[in-house]
C-alpha positions as CSV (number, residue, x, y, z in Angstrom):
1,X,3.1,-114.8,-72.2
2,X,1.5,-118.2,-73.0
3,X,-1.9,-118.7,-74.5
4,X,-2.6,-121.7,-72.2
5,X,-1.6,-122.2,-68.6
6,X,-1.5,-125.8,-67.3
7,X,-1.1,-126.9,-63.7
8,X,-0.8,-130.5,-62.7
9,X,1.1,-133.7,-62.9
10,X,4.6,-133.8,-64.4
11,X,5.9,-137.4,-64.3
12,X,8.9,-139.3,-65.5
13,X,8.2,-142.9,-66.5
14,X,8.7,-146.1,-68.4
15,X,6.2,-147.9,-70.6
16,X,6.5,-151.7,-70.9
17,X,4.6,-152.7,-74.0
18,X,3.6,-156.4,-73.9
19,X,3.3,-158.8,-76.8
20,X,0.3,-160.5,-75.2
21,X,-2.5,-159.7,-72.7
22,X,-1.6,-158.6,-69.2
23,X,-1.0,-161.8,-67.2
24,X,-3.0,-163.2,-64.3
25,X,-1.2,-163.4,-60.8
26,X,1.8,-165.6,-61.0
27,X,1.6,-165.6,-64.8
28,X,4.0,-164.4,-67.5
29,X,3.9,-162.0,-70.4
30,X,6.6,-161.2,-73.0
31,X,7.8,-157.5,-73.2
32,X,7.8,-156.1,-76.7
33,X,9.6,-152.9,-75.9
34,X,10.6,-150.6,-73.1
35,X,10.0,-146.9,-73.7
36,X,11.0,-143.8,-71.8
37,X,8.0,-141.6,-71.1
38,X,7.3,-138.1,-70.0
39,X,3.8,-138.3,-68.5
40,X,1.1,-136.8,-66.3
41,X,-2.3,-135.3,-67.4
42,X,-1.0,-131.7,-67.5
43,X,2.1,-132.8,-69.3
44,X,0.2,-134.6,-72.0
45,X,-2.1,-131.6,-72.4
46,X,0.8,-129.2,-72.7
47,X,2.7,-131.4,-75.2
48,X,-0.3,-131.8,-77.5
49,X,-1.0,-128.0,-77.5
50,X,2.7,-127.2,-78.1
51,X,2.7,-129.6,-81.1
52,X,-0.4,-127.8,-82.5
53,X,1.4,-124.5,-82.3
54,X,0.0,-123.1,-79.1
55,X,2.2,-121.4,-76.6
56,X,2.0,-123.1,-73.2
57,X,3.2,-122.5,-69.6
58,X,3.4,-125.7,-67.5
59,X,3.6,-125.7,-63.7
60,X,3.0,-128.5,-61.2
61,X,4.8,-130.8,-58.8
62,X,8.6,-130.6,-58.2
63,X,11.0,-132.2,-60.7
64,X,13.2,-134.9,-59.3
65,X,16.9,-134.4,-58.8
66,X,17.8,-137.4,-61.0
67,X,19.1,-137.8,-64.5
68,X,15.8,-139.3,-65.8
69,X,13.7,-136.4,-64.3
70,X,16.0,-133.8,-65.6
71,X,15.6,-135.4,-69.1
72,X,11.8,-134.9,-68.7
73,X,12.4,-131.2,-68.0
74,X,14.7,-130.8,-70.9
75,X,12.3,-132.6,-73.2
76,X,9.5,-130.3,-72.3
77,X,11.7,-127.3,-72.8
78,X,12.8,-128.6,-76.2
79,X,9.2,-128.6,-77.3
80,X,8.9,-124.9,-76.6
81,X,6.9,-125.2,-73.4
82,X,7.5,-122.6,-70.7
83,X,8.8,-124.7,-67.8
84,X,10.4,-121.8,-65.9
85,X,7.9,-122.4,-63.0
86,X,8.9,-126.1,-62.5
87,X,11.4,-126.5,-59.7
88,X,14.1,-129.1,-59.5
89,X,14.2,-130.0,-55.8
90,X,17.6,-131.0,-54.5
91,X,17.6,-134.6,-53.2
92,X,14.0,-135.2,-54.4
93,X,13.3,-138.5,-56.1
94,X,10.6,-137.1,-58.4
95,X,7.3,-138.4,-59.5
96,X,7.9,-141.7,-61.3
97,X,5.7,-144.3,-62.9
98,X,5.9,-147.6,-64.7
99,X,3.0,-148.3,-67.1
100,X,2.4,-151.9,-68.4
101,X,0.3,-151.8,-71.5
102,X,-1.0,-154.7,-73.7
103,X,-2.8,-152.4,-76.2
104,X,-6.2,-152.9,-74.6
105,X,-5.4,-152.2,-70.9
106,X,-2.8,-150.3,-69.1
107,X,-1.7,-150.8,-65.5
108,X,0.1,-147.9,-63.7
109,X,2.6,-148.3,-60.9
110,X,3.8,-145.1,-59.3
111,X,4.1,-142.9,-56.2
112,X,1.1,-140.6,-56.6
113,X,-0.3,-141.3,-53.2
114,X,2.9,-140.1,-51.7
115,X,2.8,-137.0,-53.9
116,X,-0.8,-136.1,-53.1
117,X,-1.5,-137.3,-49.6
118,X,1.6,-136.5,-47.6
119,X,3.3,-133.1,-47.6
120,X,2.9,-130.8,-50.6
121,X,5.5,-131.4,-53.2
122,X,4.9,-128.4,-55.4
123,X,5.2,-124.7,-55.5
124,X,2.2,-122.2,-55.5
125,X,1.0,-121.3,-59.0
126,X,2.2,-118.2,-60.7
127,X,-0.8,-116.0,-60.7
128,X,0.7,-113.6,-63.2
129,X,1.0,-116.4,-65.8
130,X,-2.7,-117.4,-65.1
131,X,-3.8,-113.8,-65.7
132,X,-1.8,-113.6,-68.9
133,X,-3.2,-116.8,-70.4
134,X,-6.2,-117.1,-72.6
135,X,-7.3,-120.4,-71.1
136,X,-6.4,-122.2,-67.9
137,X,-6.2,-125.9,-67.5
138,X,-5.9,-127.6,-64.1
139,X,-5.6,-131.2,-62.8
140,X,-8.0,-132.0,-60.0
141,X,-5.9,-133.8,-57.4
142,X,-3.7,-131.0,-55.9
143,X,-6.2,-130.0,-53.2
144,X,-6.2,-126.3,-52.2
145,X,-3.6,-125.5,-54.9
146,X,-6.0,-126.8,-57.6
147,X,-8.7,-124.5,-56.2
148,X,-6.2,-121.6,-56.0
149,X,-5.5,-122.0,-59.7
150,X,-9.3,-122.2,-60.5
151,X,-10.1,-119.1,-58.4
152,X,-7.3,-117.1,-60.0
153,X,-8.6,-118.1,-63.4
154,X,-12.2,-117.0,-62.5
155,X,-11.0,-113.7,-60.9
156,X,-9.1,-113.0,-64.2
157,X,-12.1,-113.9,-66.3
158,X,-10.2,-116.8,-68.0
159,X,-12.0,-120.0,-69.2
160,X,-11.2,-122.9,-66.9
161,X,-10.9,-126.5,-68.2
162,X,-10.7,-129.3,-65.7
163,X,-11.0,-133.1,-65.6
164,X,-12.0,-136.0,-63.4
165,X,-13.5,-134.0,-60.5
166,X,-16.5,-135.3,-58.7
167,X,-19.9,-133.8,-59.8
168,X,-20.2,-132.0,-56.4
169,X,-16.6,-130.8,-56.2
170,X,-15.9,-127.0,-56.1
171,X,-13.8,-127.4,-59.3
172,X,-16.7,-128.7,-61.2
173,X,-18.8,-125.7,-60.2
174,X,-16.2,-123.3,-61.6
175,X,-15.3,-125.1,-64.8
176,X,-16.1,-123.8,-68.3
177,X,-15.4,-127.4,-69.5
178,X,-15.2,-130.6,-67.4
179,X,-14.0,-133.8,-68.9
180,X,-14.9,-137.0,-67.1
181,X,-13.1,-140.3,-68.0
182,X,-14.4,-143.8,-67.7
183,X,-11.7,-144.4,-65.1
184,X,-13.1,-141.7,-62.8
185,X,-16.6,-143.1,-63.2
186,X,-15.4,-146.6,-62.4
187,X,-13.7,-145.4,-59.3
188,X,-16.2,-142.9,-57.9
189,X,-19.5,-144.0,-59.5
190,X,-19.4,-147.7,-60.2
191,X,-23.2,-147.9,-60.3
192,X,-23.1,-145.7,-63.5
193,X,-21.4,-148.6,-65.3
194,X,-24.2,-150.9,-64.6
195,X,-26.9,-149.3,-66.8
196,X,-27.4,-146.4,-69.2
197,X,-30.1,-145.1,-66.8
198,X,-27.6,-144.7,-64.0
199,X,-25.1,-143.1,-66.3
200,X,-27.8,-140.7,-67.5
201,X,-28.5,-139.7,-63.9
202,X,-24.8,-139.1,-63.3
203,X,-24.5,-137.0,-66.5
204,X,-27.5,-135.0,-65.3
205,X,-25.8,-134.4,-61.9
206,X,-22.7,-133.1,-63.6
207,X,-24.8,-130.8,-65.8
208,X,-26.6,-129.5,-62.8
209,X,-23.4,-128.6,-61.0
210,X,-21.2,-127.5,-63.9
211,X,-22.0,-124.2,-65.7
212,X,-20.0,-125.1,-68.8
213,X,-19.4,-128.0,-71.2
214,X,-19.6,-131.5,-69.7
215,X,-17.9,-134.4,-71.6
216,X,-18.0,-138.1,-70.6
217,X,-15.3,-140.0,-72.4
218,X,-15.5,-143.8,-72.5
219,X,-12.7,-145.4,-74.6
220,X,-14.1,-147.1,-77.6
221,X,-17.7,-146.3,-76.7
222,X,-19.5,-143.1,-77.9
223,X,-18.8,-140.1,-75.7
224,X,-21.5,-137.9,-74.3
225,X,-21.4,-134.1,-74.2
226,X,-23.7,-131.2,-73.4
227,X,-23.7,-127.8,-71.8
228,X,-24.4,-127.7,-68.0
229,X,-26.4,-125.3,-65.8
230,X,-29.6,-127.2,-65.8
231,X,-32.5,-125.9,-63.6
232,X,-32.2,-126.9,-60.0
233,X,-28.4,-126.9,-60.1
234,X,-26.6,-125.1,-57.3
235,X,-26.8,-121.4,-58.0
236,X,-28.4,-121.9,-61.4
237,X,-30.7,-119.2,-62.7
238,X,-30.6,-120.1,-66.3
239,X,-33.3,-121.7,-68.4
240,X,-32.9,-125.3,-69.5
241,X,-30.4,-125.7,-72.3
242,X,-32.0,-126.1,-75.7
243,X,-29.6,-128.9,-76.7
244,X,-29.8,-132.1,-74.6
245,X,-27.1,-134.7,-74.3
246,X,-25.3,-135.5,-77.6
247,X,-23.2,-138.5,-78.5
248,X,-20.1,-138.8,-80.7
249,X,-18.4,-142.0,-81.7
250,X,-14.6,-142.2,-81.4
251,X,-12.5,-142.5,-84.5
252,X,-11.7,-146.1,-85.3
253,X,-7.9,-146.6,-85.2
254,X,-5.5,-149.4,-84.5
255,X,-4.6,-148.9,-80.8
256,X,-1.0,-149.4,-79.9
257,X,-1.2,-147.8,-76.5
258,X,-4.0,-145.8,-74.8
259,X,-1.7,-144.0,-72.2
260,X,-2.1,-140.3,-72.5
261,X,-5.5,-140.3,-74.3
262,X,-7.2,-138.3,-71.6
263,X,-4.6,-135.5,-71.4
264,X,-4.5,-135.3,-75.2
265,X,-8.3,-135.1,-75.5
266,X,-8.2,-132.1,-73.1
267,X,-5.5,-130.5,-75.3
268,X,-7.5,-131.0,-78.4
269,X,-10.6,-129.6,-76.7
270,X,-8.7,-126.5,-75.5
271,X,-7.4,-126.0,-79.0
272,X,-11.0,-125.9,-80.3
273,X,-11.9,-123.4,-77.6
274,X,-9.0,-121.2,-78.5
275,X,-10.3,-121.1,-82.1
276,X,-13.8,-120.2,-81.0
277,X,-15.3,-123.3,-82.5
278,X,-18.7,-124.9,-81.6
279,X,-18.9,-127.6,-79.0
280,X,-19.4,-130.2,-81.7
281,X,-16.4,-129.1,-83.7
282,X,-14.2,-128.9,-80.6
283,X,-15.2,-132.3,-79.3
284,X,-14.7,-133.9,-82.7
285,X,-11.2,-132.3,-83.0
286,X,-10.4,-133.6,-79.5
287,X,-11.6,-137.1,-80.5
288,X,-9.3,-137.1,-83.5
289,X,-6.3,-136.0,-81.4
290,X,-6.9,-138.7,-78.8
291,X,-7.4,-141.3,-81.5
292,X,-4.0,-140.4,-83.1
293,X,-2.3,-140.5,-79.7
294,X,-3.4,-144.1,-79.3
295,X,-1.7,-145.2,-82.5
296,X,1.8,-144.7,-81.2
297,X,3.7,-145.1,-78.0
298,X,4.4,-143.1,-75.9
299,X,1.5,-141.2,-77.5
300,X,2.0,-137.8,-75.8
301,X,5.7,-137.8,-76.5
302,X,4.9,-138.0,-80.2
303,X,1.7,-136.0,-80.5
304,X,0.1,-135.4,-83.9
305,X,0.6,-132.3,-86.0
306,X,-2.3,-130.1,-87.0
307,X,-2.0,-131.5,-90.6
308,X,-2.3,-135.1,-89.2
309,X,-5.4,-134.3,-87.2
310,X,-6.9,-132.6,-90.3
311,X,-6.1,-135.6,-92.4
312,X,-7.9,-138.0,-90.0
313,X,-10.9,-135.7,-89.8
314,X,-10.9,-135.4,-93.6
315,X,-10.7,-139.2,-94.0
316,X,-14.0,-139.5,-92.1
317,X,-15.7,-136.7,-94.0
318,X,-15.2,-134.0,-91.4
319,X,-13.3,-130.7,-91.6
320,X,-12.8,-128.3,-88.7
321,X,-13.7,-124.6,-89.2
322,X,-10.8,-122.4,-90.1
323,X,-8.2,-121.8,-87.3
324,X,-7.6,-118.2,-86.1
């Protein structure tokens, strides 16, 4: 059985890399290259972990009955990922996206609203695979199925890693690690972008509701991380954590494309958790993975090896603890 079980988005896409900034309405931009992509948060996490030598089972939405979507399935299988739970649905168009990237911004065109807010387009999770895994990772947007994965993980005593759930969401209350992106904050909590004080309050809200590690990523800005379960949080009986919020600067790299940075960060963090590393070591390793993903396109299709991650860490005077 696999060490990590991932449930979530499995997408087939195209990245249009621009030679210049994304244009204004009615404007023009030159395309540098067009790249086939195999995308989705869960997909990116699974690809990163597989490249690092971790066995992974991936489940999620149906796979389209098209040549492009079947290529995604074959690509995942070729990377050693257990995709036996992914269903090719006859006549189904698949989850497709087009990403336009200028190196600094990325704009996504897809059909995720149709996927998530019409009729369910996925199979129930395989509980046996969840119970057999050492760590469970779940995307937040699949409604009751997301919560079914989370509850199965908790019933089996497996650490649960989530991302981009609201601070008061049931998933946050069950997570052993919750990673919040700048995109989620901009969409759900825009006031937290206006001042550090508002962001501090939001971080405190997450710590109050999440019993595990809370991480706020923020692109090129320093990320924040700390353990949750602060006094006053729902159901909290623990004393205040001895370590308050900590910051970590991202690794400086030449960004080619930032697509996939979030899913890759989660993969790097899960790798650290599998090794039993400290929060600091796990977060630093995840930062290095995400940085390297941004130096190529499509990043998660070409994730870094363990040796490449170690080299980046070493170049900045940091070495992870020994791996198990």
